[in-house]
N, C-alpha and C positions, 0 to 999 in steps of 0.2 A: 556389869555389861550394860551397854547403850540399850537404851529403849524406845520406841515410838508408839506413839497413842494413834489409834485409827477409831474413829467415829462413823460408824454405817448407820444410816437412815434408810428407809423403806418409803416406796409410795402408800398411799392410803390404803389401797385394795390388799396389798400385802401386809398392813399393820392389823388389819381386822381376820385375815386369814391366821397369823401366827398368834393373835389373841385365842382366837377359836380352836387352834390346832397346834400345840406346842410342838408336837414332832415333824411340823413343816419348818418351823423356826429352827429347830434342832440340825435339820438337813441343811436349811440355808446357811448355817453357822461353819458346818463342816466344808462347804463349798469355798465359803469366803477364808477359812482357813488354809484351805489345801491351795486356794489360788494367791494368798499372801506368800505362803510357804514356797511355793513353784517359783513365784517372781523373784524372792530373794535369792533362791538357789542360783537361779540363771544369771543375776547380776553378779553373785560370787564366781559366776564360772562352773558350777557343778550341776548334776542333773538332780532332781527330787529325791531319789531314791540314794543318792551318794550321801547325804547331808541330815542334819536334823536342825529344828530351830523349835521355839516355844511360845506360847501366848497365855494370857490369862483374860478372860472376858467377863465382863458385867452385863447382863441383859438390863437394861431400863424400860420399864413398862410405861412410863407416865412422864409428862412433861411438867413445867412447874405450875401449869393452871389445872393439873390432874386430869390433863385430858389423854386419851390414848395415842400415845407416841412411842412405839416399841422402837428400840434402836440398841444397837451395840456399842459399847466401849472395849476396846480391845489395846492390851498392851503386850505389843509383841517385841521380840528380840530384833535389833537393827543390823542383824546379820544372821551367819549360819555356822553351825559346828561340823567340821569335815575331818574325817579320820586322817591321822598322820601314818607315816611309816613305822613308827615305833610302837603302833598301836594305841595312841593316845588321840584325843582330839584338840583340833586348833579351832578358835574362833575368828571368822573373818567377817569383817564389817563391810556393809555395803552402802553406796550413796543413797541419799534422800530420793523419794521416788519425784520426778516431774509433775507440775501441777495438775496436768490432764490424765496422767497415767491410771491412777486408782479408778477413776470413771470409765475410761476406755477397756481396763479388764473387766470391770464388773457388768458392763452392757453386753459385751461380746460372750461372755460366760453365762449370763443368765440367758441369753437369747436361745443358745446352744440347749441348756436345761429345759428350757421352757418347750421348745421343740421336741426334744425327746421324751418328756414326761407327760406334755400336755397339760390341760387343766387339771387342777387337783379335786379328785374326785368327791364327793360327799359336801362341796362347799359351794354355796352361792354367794355373790357379793351382796352386801346390803343395798336396797333401793336407796335412792336419793344421794348415794355419794359418787364422786367421780371415779372412773376408772380407766386408766391408761395401761394398755399392756405393756409388758416387758418385753 
């Protein structure tokens, strides 16, 4: 099957949050996977509930200099599986996203998520580090 690698990095404030709170990273991964799956479904002409896709994710916590650099490496199917009338599945490949598409989805989705959930309780940003709200 055709695959596409996605590398997702985060601002410094979220890297510190994810290092301290793995549950927040798990929630962010759920949102990102759902976002990519929904995008693939819409490009293939289906709704999110009509199809299935798959991905494997590796969470990398450090950069080459052993610095804290939490980011995700995702191998995603480059299409979706949709049901056929004979009760089988058919794989539909989708075109590659435009260069600006992924950042547009992530910005819009993360703003809605932050507006709905507010700041993460029990976490304070480290002093002396830059912070830009998403």
